[in-house]
N, C-alpha and C positions, 0 to 999 in steps of 0.2 A: 375625723374621728374622737369621739368623748377619751376625759380621764377621770378615774375614781369611779367609777360606777358603782352599781352593790348588781350582785347577779348572784340568785337562788335559784336554787329549785323547786318550783309555782306548785308543784307535788307534795312537798313536805311542807308544806308550810297550815299552821292552821285559818292565814285570811288574809285576801290576796286585796288591795288594795288601790285604788288609780290615783294619783292626784293628777288634776286636770289645771294646768297652766292655762287660762283660759285667753293668751297675746301669744304674740310670735315668739318664736326659739329663742332670739337674739338677746330680747327682751327677759326671757325664764332668766337664763344661764348672769345676767346682769345684775337678776337680783339674789338678796341675800336668802330670803324666806322657805323658797324652794328647799335651797339646803339645807337649811335646817328642820323642816316636815318633811325630807326626805331618809337624810340620816338619823334623825332622833327617832322618829319612828321605828325604819330598818334597823338600829341595834338591837333592836326586839326580834329573837330567835323565830316565835312563830306568824309572825309578821311578814307582809313583801309588800314593799309599797314601787309600782312604776309609774313615770309619768306620763303625761299626755302635754300637746299643746297646736294652736290651730296653727296650718299649716298658711294663711293670710288671713285679712281681717275687712274683707268682703268678697261675696259672690258665695260658692257653692264651695264646704270642703271637702276633703277625702276624707275617706274613712278611717277613724280616727285609732294609730295601733301603739301601742303602748315605745316606751323606746329601748326597752330593757329585753322584751323576749316579744315584738311585734301580735301579742295579743288583741283584740277585740275589744274595745271599752267597753260594750259590753255584759260580755265574760266575768266585769268586775261587780261583784253585788253592793260597793261600796266605793265612793266619788267623794273624794274631798277635793274643795278649790278654794282659789284664795281670788275674793275683789277687789280689787288695789284700788281702780278707780269703775267708777259707774258704768261705762259703756260697755266692760271688759259681760258683762249678763249676758248682752248679745253674740258673741263669742263662744258663750259656754253654754249658748240656748243651740247654734248652728251644731256645735260639738257632736252633742246629743242628736240631735236630728239628723246628721249623718250618722253616727254610731249604731241607726238606730233603737236611739229608747222614747221614751214617752217622757215630752216638754212635762204639761203637769203632772205635780207630785200624787193627786190626787191617781191618777191615774198609771202610776206608777205603781204592780206589781212585787218586783223584786227591785228594784235598784234604788239605793238613798243617796241621793244628794246633799253634803254639809258643806256649808259655806265658810268663811270665816275672812277678812281682811278689814278694811277701811271702807270702803262702802259698805261692803255686808252688817257690818258692828254699830253702823253710826245710825243705818234707819234700814234696817231690815221688812219693812211694810214692800214697796215696789217688788222685792222678788218674791215675796210668799208663796207664790204661787206655783213657781218653779224648785225651790230650794225646800227642803225636806223641812232642815235643822240651820241656825245661827251656833255657830260660836264667836261669846259675844266675851274678847279676850284674847289673849297672847297665847301661841303656839306652843310654848316651852311649859305651859303652866296648865294649859287645857287639854292638851290630845291626849298624853298617853292613858286620862281616862275616856278619854271616848273610847279609846281601842280597847278598852278591860271592861268595857259594856258592849263593844260590837262583837267582841271575844263570846260572853256569858248572854247573848240575848238576841245574835247576829239574825239566829233562823228566820223570827216573827219578825218583820217587819213593824207592825203596832204595839208592840211587848218591846222593839227596841227601842223606841221612838217615849213610850208610856216613862220608861226609865230615863231616857236622857233629859225628858224634861223636865227629870227632878233635881238637875245640878243647876246651879246658880248664877254660872253665867251661861248657859245656855236660852235660846228663842226658837220654841216646834212649834209652828201654827199649830191651829188644832187644838195643841193639849198644854201649851204653857200659859198659866193664868199672868196675865199683864196689869189686873188690876193692882200689883205688887210689882215696883220697881228687878228688871235683872241687873244683874251687878257683874261690870267690868273686870274678870277676872287680868293679873297681871303678874308680871314676876318681880318679887319685891328684890335680889337681889342680884343682880348681873351677872356676878365673878362667878357665882352658883350657878346660875340655869347654864344649861347644856350648848354647847357650842359646835359647830360645827367646823370642825378643821381640813377637814376633808369636803373638798369641795369638785363639783362637778365642774370640767374643763372643758373645753372644745379643742382641737391642736388650726382645726380649718374656719370656725367661725369666732370674730370678736367679740367680745361682750363691747356697746354702749359706749362705756366709760374707759377702754381699749383691755388688756390682759395683767391680768393681776390677782393677786390672792386680798379677798375679800374680809375689810373688819368693820366690824360693826364698834365704833366708840363709845355711843354714846344712845339713849332712847328718852323717845320722849324730849321736848321741849323748855326753859327755865322761862322763858316767854310768853308773853301771851297777845301775838298778834291776833287784830278784832279776826284777822278776814280766814285764821287757819285754825282748817276741823282737827289735824292733826298733832295740835298741840293740844287737845282735847281729850282727841282720840287716849293719847301717850302719858298721861300726865301720869304718877310724877315724872320730871327728867330724872335721872338714872344712869352713869359711870359706869364702868369697869374702871378697874384702879389699873394703874400702870403696868405693876408687876403679873397682870392677868393680863393683858395687853401684851404684854413679851411673851410671855408662855401660847399663847394663843397666835402668835404668829409665829413666833418657836418653833412651835409642831406645824403649823399649818407649810412652810418652808418642809417638811418633807415630802407632802404631796403635789406639791404648787407645781405646775410647766411654768410658772412665768417670771422666776427667781425669784430675786430680790423686788419685787415690784407689787404695791400693797395698792386695794381701793380704798379711800375712809369713807364709814357711813356715819351722818350724826346730823338731825335737825336744826344743831348750829353747832358747828364749830368757824375757827377756835372759840372756845367763850372761859373757859376754866384753866385753874392752872395745871392743873393732871393731863389738857388736853397738849396744853403746853409742851412740859415736860415730855407727852409720846413725838413732839415735832421733835425737840432736842431729841432726842435715842435715834428715831431715824435715821436723821441730817450725819447723826456721829456713826452710828451701824452701815452707812454707804444702802439706805434704801433709796428705793423712787416710789414715787405715791401719788397719786390726783387725789383730789377728796372735788366732787363732782356740784356741791356749791357751798359758799361761805358765807357767816355772817361781819363784817362793819362794826370793826369795836378795837379796844384798846389790845386783845389777847390777837387779831389778824393786824392790827397797825405791829404790834412787835416781832411778829410768825414770818412777816412777806420775806427775810432774807432765810431764813429756814425750810419755807415754800418751792424759794425758787432754788435751791439746794436739793430737794430731791426732787427735781424737776420740773413742775408743772411751770406751763409757760402766762397759762390763759385761765384768769380770777372770773371764777363763775360769781355773780354777786347779784342780792335783790332788793336794790334799797326801794323797788318796787312806785315811787313816786319820787319828785323830788319840787312840789306841792307841799304846800307850808297845810293846807285844810287836811288832804288826803292820810298827810303821816300823823297829825291830830289823831285822826277818829280810827287811823291802823295800829294807832299806839304802839309803833315799830320803834320811830326812829328821830320820838316825838320834840322837834324844836332843832334837832340836831342836822338839819336839811345841810348845813355850809358844812360842816364834820363829812358829814359824805364825799363831799366833792374838791375839801381838804386830800383826803384820804383818794379819793380816787387822782387824784394827780401826785400824790409819790409811788403809789401802785404802776402807773407810769412811767415817772421818774425812773423806778427798779426794772423798767423794762418788762412788764409786763404785759399783753391785748386783755381786754375786757370783754364779758361778756353782762348783759346789766339784762336785769326782769323788770317791767313795767307793766303796772296795773291799772286802767282807764273804768271810763263806769261806772265811776261811786256814783249815784242816784243824790240831788242835791250841791254837786259836784259840775257846773261847766266848764265850754271851751274857756273863757275867760281863764279861768282856776288851770287850765289844762299847760295856758303860753308859759306859766315859769318851769313847766317840765321842758320848755323848746328850749326856753332860754339857757339854763344849764345843760343839757345837752349839746347842744348849739356850742356851748364851753369846753365841753370837757372834748366831744370831738376833734376841734379845733386845735386843741392843747398835745393833742395823743397822736393826732397827723404831723406835729412840729417837732415831735422827737420818735419820730420811727415805730408809733405804735397803731393797736387795730382796736376801734369799739365796735359791736357792735350791739343790738337792741333786741329783745323781746319783747313783742307787744302783747298781752294777755285782756280779756275781759273780766272784770271782777264779776266771776262768781259765785251765788250764795250756799252756803252749806249747814247744815245741821247742827246745831249745837256751838251756834254761834252764833254773835247778832247781826245776823246780815239774813238770816232763817225771819227777824221780823221786817227786815228792812225790801229784802226782794230785793231784782237784776234789773236795771234799766231795761226800757224797754229796745227790741231791736232797731229801732231805725235811729233810734238816741246813737246808741253804740256804735252802727253805722256812720252814723255823721261824727260821731269823734274820732271815729278810726281813720277815717277823707282827713281829718284835721291833721291829726299827726301824719302821714303819705306826702299831704302835701305840702306844711312846713318843713319835713325831713327830707323832702327829695331830690337826692343827689348828694345830703349829705353825707349820712350813714347807713349800714345794712340794715333792716328790722326784719324780723322772718317774724310774722306774723299767725296766733292762734287763734284757727279760725270761733268766727264767732257763734258760730252755729253749732258746731261742739262743744260751745260754754250753756248754748242751751240745753241742750245735749244731758249733761251733765245735771244742771240744775234741776232740769225736768225729774230726771230717776232721783236723785238727791232729796229730795222736797217732798215728793209724794203721800201724802196720804192715805194713797191706798194699793193694794195689790192693782201688778200694768199688765199680769202672766199673758191675757191677749193682746195685751200692746207687744209687748217683746217680743213672744211666739211670731207675730206677722212679720216685724220688721226682717226678723231672722229669716222668715224662708225668702225677703225679698233681699237679701242677703248682705245684708247689718248693712252697715256704712252713711255717710248721709243721706244719700240717695233714703235708701231702705227708709231709713228714719222719717223723712217725707211723705212715702207712700203710706207709709202705718200712722203715722198723726191722719194725714184724710181717711184712711180707710173703715178707722177707730172711730173720729171721729176725735180725737181725748185735747178735753181738757186742759191745759196747765196754765192759765188762768195764778195760780199759785207761785207760779218761778216769777213772778214781774210784783204781786202785789203782798208776797209775804202775808207771815201769820201774823194774829193779831196776838200785840206781847203781853196781854193780860188773862190770853188762857194757853192753856197745854197745848202742848204740839203734838202732835201724832208720835214722835216718837218719843218722846217725854218716858216712856217706860222705862225706855236704857237708864240706868247709871251708869253715868262715870268718874262719879264722888270729886273728890279732888276742890269742891268749892266750883264748878265750869259754870253750872245754873248760874250765879251768882255773881262772877266777874262778868256773864254776860251779857247780866242786866247794868250792870253798872257802867261797863262800855256801851251798849244800847242807848242809855241817858244821857252822859254827855255828849255822842257820838247824835243825837237827834238835834240837842243844840247845836253843834256846829255846824250841821251840815243845816239847817233852819229847817229839817223834817217835823212832820204833825206827828 
């Protein structure tokens, strides 16, 4: 049963809006962005936002009905959606098909679909046959203006899209002028931004990170890891002040069913004195908390006892690699591989289990270099076992994304990725539990993320085959789609297809600098 949902009389509002989350319900209630959109827009008396989600990630979807009133999706003339990562698009299309809504935007006379989220704002081109308009920015600084236009011009799809295209932060295919850049809109001050102190919770379904009041501590990242698209999309790094965080938590406690348990969200945590003080405050006030991912560094080192006091027993860390060459081109822990090992030993000594994310498959780094990973992992796993602790691994292929230097380098071929993965499996067999991210899903992400052209026919075919990897393979065959750009990368001397998206904050300059340095490190032409 859901708690804190918004109930209105649909007959007494000026605009009914569908918010479609193109993944499973459990994933939706684990994310903060649906709460931000849902509660921020539902504050408006003349608007009623109702939620939809997938019931499965492959096969045929049931006819989508809203969680609030069981209304059909096709009864909503305006549909908002968030593409958190690229394969969400096929789930959205599966829902449109199940709801009896035209998939191609040009054929939809009534319904308008507007998308935001990382996949949409990084490169909207591949989805532009399906999506009517894209929000290039953050929800709090954009959506109210979109709804204002809808209330004024929603009776005419053409007029609404024309007006929408005049906003600096929107990309409206067929209307927007891409000869001039589209500027990403961002929240300037998180302390004054809307925050959902009410959040949808469920007494039966448990979120991915467990029950808890969700707290966004910061947005963006002060670091520039070369593979990380999100750090570019959400520049600059912004924090909520300690006093504001206390206010948010205090208000949230009035509505949450999770007691004094929190889930702390941040791309880089803990990395500032403000975040350290937050941990001190939470520990002193008797809270428990989970932190889905942590960044190794001096603040984390001094925070380990506090994190333990908050009840977290497993640390999720992303060293990415123990290979010096990879660390150098990732620009994450350059020359600090030995420090990472020392830190992990300290965490084990304090009684923590660890989950470590590792990346492989970078062009120019062969198996001989990866032996460094095996040496470090072997030592650390044995050290942990001797002390009754457990280390698990997550092995992930490098997935090139827009607005990072890997857009020019490209992805290693499937055969090389399989060869490197088999090397890890063989060398680590019987030593450590390793969770493998499917290489083909990595290729799917890159194929969509880096596409230079609309992929409507391919996505539609994929959805008709039920989504998933098997449906993707069938759609590739049936549409004869060429995605060699995934492996070749783009010419660094030419503009990328998504260069009209202006992220600002020197992103392009950083990428070029990292690319030139990494090309020398990796021995690439």
